N, C-alpha and C positions, 0 to 999 in steps of 0.2 A: 216651614217647609223642610223636607228631609230627602236625602239621596237614596234612591232605590235602584237596584239593578236586577233584572230578570233575564236569564239566558241559558244557553246550552253550549257545551264544547266537547272536544274529544275526550275529556275526562268524565263527562256525564252521559254521553250518548254515543252509540255506535256510528261508524262512518256512514252507513247507509241512511241513518236518520239525519245526520248533518247534511248529507247529500240532498235529501228530500226537502229539508227545511231551509236550504240556502236562499238568500234574498238577492234578487237583481237590484241594480241601482234604482230603477223605477220603483220597485217594491220598497226599498229603503226610504225613498222620498215620501211615498204615501204613508208608510208606517210612522215616520216622524211627524207628518202633518196631522195624522189621526191621533197620535199620542198627545200632542199639545192641545188638540181640540177636546180631548176627554176631560172630564171633571177633575179627577185627582191630580193631574199633572199640569205644570206651568211651563216646563222646558224639557227638552229631551235630546238624546244623541244615540246613534246606533254604531256599534263596533262589529262589523261583519268581515270575517276573514275566512280562509279555507278551512279552519278548524274551530271556529267559534262564531256564535251569533248572540250578541248581547244588546239589550235595550236599557239605557240609563235614563232616569227621569227624576225630576224634583217634584215630590208629591206631598200632599198635606195629610194623607191618611194611608197607613201601611196596608191594611187588609184590602181596602178598596183599590189601592194602587197595584198590589200583586195581582188581584183578579183582573183588573183592566189591562195591565201590561201583558199578562199571560194570554188573555183573549186576543189582543191585537197581534201578538206574535203568531198565534195559531192562524188567524185570519189571513195575514199577509204571507205566511210561509206556505199555506195550503195544506198543512198537516192538522188533523183534527185535534182539538184541545185535549180530549181524553187520552189520545195517543201521545201527544207531546208532553203533557204534564209530568209523567214519571222521569223525564230526562231534564227537566228544568231545575235550575238552582236560583236561589234568591239571596241577595246580600243587602243589608240595610245600614244606613248611616256610616259609622266608622268601619264596619266590616265591608261595606261597598267600596269605600276609599281604599282600604287595604287590598281588596281584590284588584282594583284598577291599577294601583301602583305595582302589584306583583305581576300583572299582565305586562305592564310597560317595561319591567325589568327582564322579562323573558322567563320568569319563574313558573309561569303557568302554560308555557308554550310546549308544543309537542317535542321540540328539541330545545332543551333548557339553555337559556342564554342567547337565543337567536335575536338579532337586532332589527329584523325587518318589521316587527310589530310597531316600532316607533313611527315608521312612515305610515302605517295603517291607522294608527291613532291620530296622527296629524291630518290625514285625509278625512277621517270621520268628523273631526272638529270642524274642518273647513266646510264640509257638507252641511253640518248643523248650523253653522254661522250663515252660510249662503241661503238657507231656508228660514232663517230667523227663529229657529227652535232652541238655540243655545242662549241662555241668559247668564247671569253672573256665576251660578254654581257650575254649570257645564263648562264654561270658559275657564274658571279657576281649576276645576278638577282635571280637565284634559291638558291644559297648559302645564300644570304642576306635575302631572304624570310624565309628560315629556321630559321635564327637568330631572325628575327622579330617575327615569330610565337612563338618561345620559350620564347622570352621576354614577349610577351603578356600573355602567360600562367603563367609565373613566377611572374610577377609584378602586375597582376590584378586577379580578380575573374571570369574571362571569363568562366572558367570551370563550374561555377554555373549557367551560362546563358543557358546552354543546356547540354545534356549528349551525349555520343557517340551514333552513330547510333544503335549499338547493344543494349545498355542499354535502349535507347528510344523505340526500337522495343519490347523489353521484357516488358517494362512498358505498352505498348499498348496491348500486349497479356494478361497481368495480370488484366486489366480492373479496375484500381484503387487500387487493393490489392498490398501491398508492394512486390516487386519482391522476396525478401528473403523469405517471407511467402508463396507466390504462388509457388516458385520453390522447396520448401523443400520436399525432398524425391522423386522428379520426375525423370524419366529416359529420357535422352536426346539423340537425334541422330543428329550429326553434319555432314553435307555433304560438303566435301571440306576440304583442309588443308592449304589453303593460309593464308594471313595476316588477312583478315576479319573473316574467319572461326576460326582461332586460337584465335582471340580476343573474338569471341562468346563463344568458348569452355571455355576459362579462366573466362569469366564473369559468365557463368552458374555454373562453379565449385565454384566460390566465393559466388554465390547466394545460394548454398546449395543443388544442385541436387545430387541424390544418385549415378547415373551412367551416363557416357558419352561414346557413341559409335562414333568413327570417321570412316567415309567412304570416301575413296578417290581413284582416279584411279591409283595414284602412292602409292604403299603400304608402301614404306620407309618413306614417309612424314607423312602418317597417324600414323604409329607405333612410329615415333619420337614424334609427338604431344601427343599421348596417354602416352608415357613414361614421358614427361615433366609434364603433368597433374597429373600423379600418384605420381611423386616424389616431387610435390609441398607440402611443409610443412604447408602451410596455408589452405589447404583443405583436406577433407577425401574422395574425390570422387574416385570411381572406373572407370578407363578409359581403353578402348581396341579399337583396330583397326580391321576393317573388309573390305573386298573387296566391290566394288560397286554392285556386283551381290547379295549381302546379304541385300541390302536396302529394298526390298519388305518384307522380313521376319522381319527385324528390325522395320518396320512400325507397325507391330502388337504388338510390345512391348513398343514402345516409347510413352511418353506423350508430349514431345516437340521435334520439328524438326527445325533445323536452316540450311538453304542451301545457300551457296555462292560459286559457281564454275565459271569457265571460259567457260562453255559449251555454244554453240550457239543455242541449242534446249532445250526443256523442260527436266528436270531431273525427276520431279514427275508429272505425269498426274493425272487428276481428277479420272480416273478409278483406278489407282494404289492406290491413297489415300483412295478411297471408299472401295476397297478391304482390305486395311490395317486396316481401322476402323472396318469393319465387322468381320474380322478375328482376331482382337486383343485379347490378352489374358485377360479373365475376362470381355469382353465387353458384354453389355446387347443387346439381339437380336433386341430389338425395336429401338436401337440407329439409325440404318440405315434402317432396314426393316420397321420401322414404317412410313417411308416417301414413297411417290409415287415413282415408279421406275424411272421416268424421272428426279426426283430430284437427285437421286444417280448418274445418268449419267451426272449431271451438267447442266441439262436443266431447264428452268423456266416453271413450270406447268401453264396451262391456269387458268385465274381467274374464281372462282366458283361464280355462281349467284344463289340467292334464287329464287324459282319458284314464278311467279307473278300470281295473280288471273286473270282469263280470262276476257276480255272485252266483255260484252254482250250488246245486243240492247235493248233500253228501250224507254220510251216516256216522260221522265221528261222534262218539259218545251219544248216539241217538239224536244228535242235533241235525235238523234238516239242512243246515248250511255246511258248505265246505270251508272249514275254518282257515285252511291254508290260503284260500282265495280272498279272505276278508282283508282289506287294506289296513295297514297300521294306523292307529288313531281312532278306530271305530269300535264300538262295543258290539259284540255279537248278540247282545240282548237289546240293543237300542234301535232307534228309528232308522238310522242311516244304513244299518246292515240289512234291513229287510225291505229297503226301497226297491221297487220294481217287481216284487213278488206278486204272484196271483193269490186269490183268496184261499184256495185249498192249501197251498204251502204255508201261508200265514197261520192258518188254523193249526197245522202240525207244529209250527214253531212256537205258537202260543201255549200249546199243551206241554211241549217240552220245557219251555221257560217256567211254567207254573210248577212243574215237577222238581225244579231246582237241581237238575242233573248236571248242570254246567260246572266245570272246574273253574272257580273264580280266579284262582291264582294263575292258571294257564291263560285265562282271558286277559288278565292284567298284563301278563308278560307279552301278549300279542298286541298291546297298546289299547286294549279295551278298558272301560271304566266299570268295574263290577258294581259300584254304587248306583249306576244308572240302570241296573236291571229292573224292569218294570213289566211284569206279565200283563197287568191291566192295560198298559199302553199298547202292547202288541195285540191284545185282544181287541182293543178299539180300532187299531189299524186293520185287523182282519175284517171287522164289521164294515169299515170304510171300503176295503177292497171288494167286499161282497156287493156293494152298490155301484161302485165305479169301475170295477174290473181289476185295476192295479193301483198301487201307491206310486205316485210320481217320484222321480229321482230327486232326492234332497240331500245328497252327500256333500260333505264339506269339501270345497275345492282345495286342491293342493296349490301352494304358492308357486307362481311361475316367475322367474327372474325377468324383470323388464329390461329391455335393451337400454343402454346408457343414453341419456338425453344429449343431443349434439350441443357443442359449444355455441353460445349465442352469436348471431351475426348482426342482430339488430337489438339495441338497448333502448328501452322506452321509460321515460320518467314523466309521470302524470302528476302535476302539482295543482290541478284545478279542483274546485268544489262548486257545483257538481262535477263529476269526473268527465274528462275529455276523451279518455281512451277506454275502449271496451274491455271490461274485466276478463272476457273470454280469451284475450290475448295471452293470459297467463299460460294457457294450455298449448299454445302454438310452438312447434319445434323451431329452434333457431332464434327464439325471441325471449328476452328477459324484461319483464315489466315490474317497475316499482311505482306504486301509487300511494295516495294518502293513507289508505288502510294498512299497506305494508310498512310504511314509515312509522305508523302508530305502534305496530307490533314490535318493530325493531328497536324503538326508543323507549318502550315501556319499562325495561329493566336497566336502562343506561345508568351508570354510576354518577352520583352527584358530586360535583367538585367541592372542595373545601370553601371556595369563594362564595358558594351559594349561601352559607350561613352568614357571611358578612353582608351580602345583599339583603338578606332577610332582616338583619339589624337596621340597615339603612331604611328599608321599607317601614319598619315599625316606628322608627324615629320620625320619618317624614309624615306618617299617618297622624301621629300625635301633634306635630307642628301644624299640619293642615287643619285638623279638627279645632285646635286652639285658635287659629286665625279665623276660621269660619264662625266660631262662637263669638269671638271678639267683634268680628264684622257685623254679626247679628245684633249686637247691642249698640253699635255706633250710631245708627239713626236715632235711637232713644236718647243717647247722650247729647247728640246734636240738637234734638228737639228740646231737651232740658235747658241747654245753654241759650237756645233761641228764646225760650220763654223767659229766662233770667234777663236777657238783653232787653226784651220788651218791657219787663218790669222796671228796669233801670231807666229806660227811655221815658216811661210814663211818670216815674217819680221826678225826673229832671224837669219834665214839662210842668208838673204841679208846682215845683219849686219856683220856676220862672213866673208862674201865675201869682204866687204869694210874694215874691220879691222881684217885682218888675224892674227895679232900678239896679239889679245886679249887673256889674260890668262883665265883659266877655272873659277877662282873665280869671276872675273868681268863679264864673260859671264853668269854665273849662276845668279848673282845678277841682271843683266839687264833683263834676261828672266823672273825671278820672278816678277820684277817690272812691266813689260809689262802685264803679266798675271793678276796681282792684279788690274791694271788699267782697263783692259777689264772686269774682274769679277765685279768690283764695278759699272762700267757703265751699265752692264747687270742685276745686282742684283735687283734693284728696279723695272725696267720694267717687268722682268719675274715673280717676286713675285706678282706684281700688276695684270698682265695679267691673272695669274692663279686664283686670287680672282675674277676678273671680269668674267672670263669664267665660274666660278662655279655658277654664278647668272643666273636666267632665261633669255634666249635670248643672252647668252654669247658666243654662238658657233661662232659668226662672228669674234671674236678676233683672233682666229687661222688664219683665212683667212687674216686678217689685217697684222699679223706678217709676213706671207709668202710673202705678197705683198710688205711691207715696206723694208724687207731685201732681197727680191728677192731669196727666198729659193726655191730650186727645189722640187716640189711635190713628185717626186720619192724618194728623200732623206728622206723626212718625212715618206713616206710609208715604206721604208726599216727599219727605226727606229721602227715603229709599229710592223713589222714582227719580228724583232730581239727581242723585248720585249715579244711578244707572245711566241716565241720559247724558251726564257729563262724561262718563267713561266711554260710552258709545261714540260721542262726538270726538273725543280724543283719539279713539282708534281710527275713525274715518279720516281725521286730519293727518294722522300718522301714515295711513295707507296712501293718501293723496300725495303727501310729500315724497314717499318712496317712489310712487309712480312718476312724479314730476322729475325726480333726480335721475330716474332710469332713462327718461326721454322716450321718444317714439320707438315702438318695437320694430 
């Protein structure tokens, strides 16, 4: 069996595709169950975050595994396989391990070095264990990735290479102002009470906001989070919990809104945000009312164009146009200059253009482009005018200075996937929205810290060690089966000896038995130690097959040893968890 990962992330897919392909907890559960039920896979785990969806599995066939995992991802995400496939990536065996360890260290995160991914990996493993889809490989891989991630954060300065997604998002809202300065005294509304929302609330509290309101569909979780924030000795923030129905009112009071829920639809629409801004306590009426109504609705107003002087008929150099009236930037020979003419005038202009009587240098000085002179074009326009009456106005609009956008009065941070906040809020006056897509753009060119190279070296070393341990573990059942067979041979020979020498006393029988066992152990010691070393090297998987062939070991015997080891490990974990629960006492 071999490790295979199929997935998509912010590096391989646009945000809207990640949004569409996101998996609810129920969808993740069904995906795991269907994966282990499929023929190529024996165990599986799903790592689903705001910017990645990855399916890990232990498969016996690479191509069949890729096909099956890709199909399952498409089925459970609701995105067609043909549409999803261009955004998928595949990693196999050591490359899959390398990818997982890189993810755990934050090297593959949107914000390099963020540590929240470790909690998400832990949750993913717990989910797979609860559904019994995680076997030895998934347990080893995910537990080791947690250790590698913690090692990277403790031994290097990877934390300096990037901030958590929450901190980075707040920095984008603050527009270069220190977050602690920007947040001072503000009122915050946090929608959701999960891990990301809790992190956002704690970060805002440390940054110095005056008040935090927690809105969540489950009141107990919101109240618990508010209680934790209030009791924190490191902050002076006032925190309280409200039901989701209170969000429209809280929008009129809040300065900062952070939303991260598991909702499948929008939590905040553009209309609700616009109403919150217009109805906010102490808001200036012109904040929203000063904009055109279509802006408040989240629509893009049509571009305004300055009125252009009319094109009149003249006789300068026999040209039917009054050249002084042609606006700068238009060719007297081109389409823009003749827009609005009737057919008769166009015919005169076409004849004049064909004669080449225009002074091209003069036309160029007036802003025209002499190279764009095209009598055939003007003739075609004349033919069009003959059928429709006039050529419609198609002049290039002159730029009009847009009024300066007012300073934001409401800052929105959307950390959910799929998104919680309507993207149309980008266009609302008095609102600044930062979402996952904006964070991806802002962090794309972020400089990599020198510590990243050190983390990459750690990852490479840990991948090699993990591979060696897995390959060595792969041959262990074969070695155990070999030693079991040797012990059976020794027991059989001792029994035969007792039949031939029935008068052998216990002392001599024990001495002979011990001697035979020592001989067998010495004969097997060097080969078994050496074969474990060789099996730990790349390409060493064939040594197990060689042992089975040389000693004629029954494959079912080897498999039974593997099952016995897995059962022993499982029982040990159950006993450990039971001891932990017993020590904790009643909740």
